[in-house]
C-alpha distance (Angstrom), angle and dihedral (degrees) to the residues before:
residue distance angle dihedral
M1 . . .
A2 3.81 . .
Q3 3.77 120.2 .
P4 3.80 117.3 -116.3
D5 3.78 116.4 -105.6
S6 3.80 95.6 -126.0
V7 3.76 142.6 3.7
R8 3.81 130.7 -150.6
I9 3.81 114.5 -133.7
V10 3.78 137.8 171.9
L11 3.78 116.1 -132.9
A12 3.79 122.3 -123.8
H13 3.83 94.2 -169.7
H14 3.82 140.9 29.1
L15 3.79 112.0 -79.5
T16 3.78 134.0 -178.4
R17 3.80 109.7 -146.5
G18 3.78 124.0 171.6
G19 3.82 90.1 -12.8
E20 3.82 90.8 -55.4
Q21 3.83 120.3 121.9
L22 3.81 107.8 -134.3
L23 3.79 122.7 -166.3
P24 3.84 133.2 -146.2
G25 3.80 107.5 -83.8
D26 3.81 94.2 31.0
E27 3.79 112.6 131.9
I28 3.79 113.7 -140.2
E29 3.78 136.6 175.5
V30 3.80 115.1 -130.6
P31 3.78 137.2 168.5
H32 3.81 114.8 -87.2
Y33 3.82 94.4 -108.7
E34 3.81 91.3 51.8
A35 3.82 91.4 49.5
Q36 3.81 88.7 53.9
Q37 3.84 90.3 51.9
L38 3.83 93.0 47.4
I39 3.81 91.9 47.8
G40 3.82 91.3 49.5
A41 3.82 90.5 49.5
G42 3.82 91.7 50.0
Y43 3.79 95.9 -113.5
V44 3.80 97.2 126.7
A45 3.78 118.5 87.7
D46 3.78 118.5 -118.1
V47 3.80 95.2 2.7
D48 3.81 118.6 114.8
P49 3.81 106.8 -155.0
A50 3.82 88.6 -145.1
D51 3.81 93.4 56.4
S52 3.80 105.9 84.9
A53 3.82 93.5 -168.6
A54 3.84 91.7 53.3
V55 3.82 91.1 46.6
A56 3.83 92.0 49.7
K57 3.83 90.4 49.8
A58 3.81 91.5 48.4
L59 3.81 91.3 50.3
A60 3.83 92.7 55.3
P61 3.84 112.4 126.2
A62 3.82 114.4 -82.2
E63 3.81 93.2 -125.1
S64 3.83 92.1 59.0
K65 3.81 94.1 53.1
P66 3.80 117.3 83.7
A67 3.77 116.5 -129.9
M68 3.77 114.9 -101.6
A69 3.77 108.5 -88.7
K70 3.79 119.2 -126.0
P71 3.77 121.6 -159.3
T72 3.78 115.6 -104.4
A73 3.80 120.1 -117.3
N74 3.79 90.7 -105.1
K75 3.82 93.5 52.9
A76 3.80 92.1 45.7
A77 3.84 90.7 49.4
G78 3.79 90.6 48.0
L79 3.79 92.2 52.8
A80 3.78 91.6 49.3
S81 3.82 93.8 50.0
G82 3.81 96.7 41.1
């Protein structure tokens, strides 16, 4: 089975990548091999490197993962007033 070209991950820690300062919670797209390294080092949010199922899910191809949904202004306003 071919490896996916890239994987989308959410950082758990600060990271400097390509001269860019990335913060915890930032979602980035990285090559598969780099995602494996970051997971193993504990840099990926909500992925325990010892949990093979979580690692496999995190290494799913970027194009198959939906982008993280953000609440719309109307929903956020409704929650605040409710």
